[in-house]
N, C-alpha and C positions, 0 to 999 in steps of 0.2 A: 345584165350587168348589175354585180352585187353592190347593195348601198353602202354609202360611208355613213358612220355616225356624225353627229355635230361636231366638229373639232373641240377637243376639251384639252386643257392646259393646266401644267402644274403652276402654281402661284405660291410666292414667300408671304409668310405673315411678317409683317414689318411693324414695328412699333413706331409710331408718328407723334411722341408728345409735345413736338414744338410746332405743331400745325397751328396756322392762325383761324380763328373765328371770324369771319367776315359777315359784313352787313349791317344795317342800321336797326338798332334794337327796338328803334321806336316805329320802325315799319314792319308791319304785320307780314308783308308780302315777302321780305328778307327771311322769315323765319330763322332768324339767328341763333335763337336757342336750340336748333335743331340741325343746321345746315352743315356743321362739321362733321357730325355723326352721319348724315347722309353721305356727305363725300367720303367719308372712311369706310362706308358699306359699299358705295361703287367702286373705290379703289380695290377693295378686297376681294370683290365678286365679279369683276370685269371680264376676267379670264375663263370663268367657268364654262361659259358656252358661247362659242363663236363659231362662224361658219366655216366651213372646211376650205383652207386656202388654196387646194386643188380640186376644187369643185367640178371642173371642166374634165376631171377625169371619171367623173360620176356620169356627166352627159354626154349622151350620144347624137343629140340634135342641136343642143344650144351650143353657140360658140362665144368666145369673148364679145366679137363685135355685136351680135344679136343683144348681149346683156347691155352693151353700151347704148344700143339704139333704143331698148325700151326704158332705160333710165333716163336718156336724154328726153325723151316723150313725157316721162312721168315728172321730170324737173319742170317742163313747160307747163304741165297741167297744174303742178303743186303752185308754181307762181300766178298763173290766172286766177286759180281758186284762192289765192291769199292765205295759204295754209301755214301753220306754225312750222318753224325751221325743224324742229324735231320729228315733225311727220314725214319729212323727205328721208331722213336719216333712218327712222323706222321702217318706212316703206322699203328701203333698199336692203336693210338688215334681214327683214322678214322673207324676201325673195331669195337672198343668198343663203338663208337657212333651208329653204324648201330645196333648193337646187342642190344641196349638200346632201340631201338624204334621197330625193326622188328624180328620176331620170324622166325629165318632161319633153313631151313632143314639141316642135317649135311653134305649131299651130296654137298652142294653149298659153304660150309666153306671155303675151300682152294681157290676156286673162287673168293670169297670175299675178303680174303686175298691178292691174286694177283690184284684184283681191287684197293684196297687200297694202294698197293705199286705202282701201274701204276698212280694213282693219286698224290701221293706223290712225285714220282720221276719226274713228270711233273712239281710239283710246285717248287722243290727246286734243282733238278740236271741240270748241265749245258747239259748234253746229256742224257734225259731221256732213259729208259729202253723200249724195243719195245714190242708190244702186243705179237708177236710172239715168242719172247724170253721167256716170261712168260709162255706162252701155252706149249712150250717145256720145261721148267724146271718143270712144273707140270705134265710131262708126258702125255700131251694131254689128260688129265682127262676131259676136256672141249675144246670148239672150240674158235677160235678168236671171232667169232660173240656173243657168250655166255659171254665171258669175256668184250667184248664192252657194252653188255646189262647190266652187273652187276655194270660196271664203272658206267651207266648212273643211275642206281637205287641207287648207293651210293651217287653220286652228289646229286640228288634230296632228299634224306635222310636228308643230312646235310646241305640242303638250299644254296649248293655251296659254304658253308663256309669252305673253306679248309686251310685258313692261321691260323691254331690253336696255342695258346700260350703252349709251351712244357717245360717239366722239364728240357730238354737239353739246352733250351735257357738261363734259370736263372743259371743253371750250369755254362757256359761259363764265365757269368758276375762275380758271386761270386768268381770262381777261379782267375779271374783278379783282384779282390780286395786284396784276400788272398797272391796270389803269391806263392804257395807251389812249392815243387820241382816235377820232372817229376812224381815220384813214387805216391806221393799223389793224383796228377792229374788223374794219370790212375786209380788208386784205387777208386777215387771218381766215374769215369765214370763208371766202372765196377760194383759198387754197384746199382748205378741209374739204369742200363740196366738190371741187374739181375731181378729188381723190375718188370720189364715189363712182367716177364713170369708168374707172380703170381696175381691172381684176388683181393687179399687183397688190392692192390694198386689203383684199379680202382677207380677213383673219388677223390683221394686225391690230394690236392692242389699243382699245379707244383713247385711253388717256394718253398714250405715246403718240398717237396720230394728231391728236389735239395740241399737245405741246411742240411737237415739231412744225405744224403749221403757224403756230404763233411765233417761233423763233425763226422760221425763215421769213414772215413777215416784217419783224424786228430787223433782221439782217438786210432786207431790202430797203428798209426805209432809214437805214444806218442808225439804228437805235439798239443795237446788239447788246449794250451794255446794262439794259433795262433787264436782261437775264441774269440777275444777280444771285448771290447765295442766298437770299431770303426767298426767292423765286424756286431756286434748285431745291432748298428745304421743304416747300410747301407742296412742289410737283413731284418731287422724287427723282428728277431728271436733270443730271448735268449736260452742258453743250456737248461734252464728248459722247454722252449716251445717245444723242438724237443725230449726230454728225451725218452718218449715212442716210438716213431717213431724210432729213433737210435736203440734202443733195439729190435725192430721188424725187421729192416733191418740187424742186425746181424744175426739174427735166420734164416733170408731167405737165405742169403749168405752161412751160415752153410749148410744148407738143399740141396743148390744146388750143392755141392760137391759130393753128392751121387744120385742126380736126373738123370733121363734118359735124360733130356734137356741139352744138353752140349755145343751147339753151341756159347752162349755168353761166357761161361767159357773157352773153347778153344781158342777163339779170343784173351782174355785177358793172356792166358799161353804163349805168344810168347815174344821172347827178345825185341821186338818193344814195346810191351805193359808191359815190365819190369816184366813179370810173375807174375803179382799181383794176379790172380785168383789161383795161386799154393800156396801162403802163409798159414801159418798155424794160422787158425782164433780161438781166444779164445770161449769158451762156453758161456761166459758171459763177460761183462764190470763190473769193480770195480766202484761201485757207488761212491767211492772217487774222481773218475776222473772227476764226474760232479759237 
């Protein structure tokens, strides 16, 4: 089967003179003097290399259900290991980039997931997970040497480009602009993370997915007015731009309540996460809200 290249998309150069620089200049961790330039760089380059949205046309063994099964397991391991949120997103991104290019045998899929998590944790975690730990968590279905070889294959497949631009990165900045309460924040994260399980969201622009997740959370909490002209200017997305994706995300969150893949939903069913995954979601959104 002929391989597909990673999905490349055209992007518009947009002048963004009115964007706000956010953060506390007195707090070195906010890197206020650089954060706007970092955001502009992410916005400019986020569509340069994305997973192929029809990657299952490349695969003769891997199915959408298998993908969801492995990502659900990865989400569980990620939570138990107390890894950074971005590590989960980067793990899924690396998996999808690999599957966009390589027709993988299903017997090696969990190994690919572990290799992606290994690379992501090395890139983002202060204390990366060990190869031996991942082999043990995978119930020794492969050896440490086989995992190292898969890690090498994945590195080569993505041309060692592991500093990916992720939805979670935009999610953090947009939430800092809006300054919602903790419940809306957790709900936004839950909606966005739930999308990782579903192939319909492969290849969607990261900033758009992040913005739609927040907009849906605001709508569900009756705070849609918080998406005002200031937020439109700083995100580049009006409510009408996100309308279809917001409705799609709602249906995804609803279907996840009865899905067999429950790791992310269980994560957000805790008091620490304000039990946002246990809320009653409406079957549809009132169009007047938009």
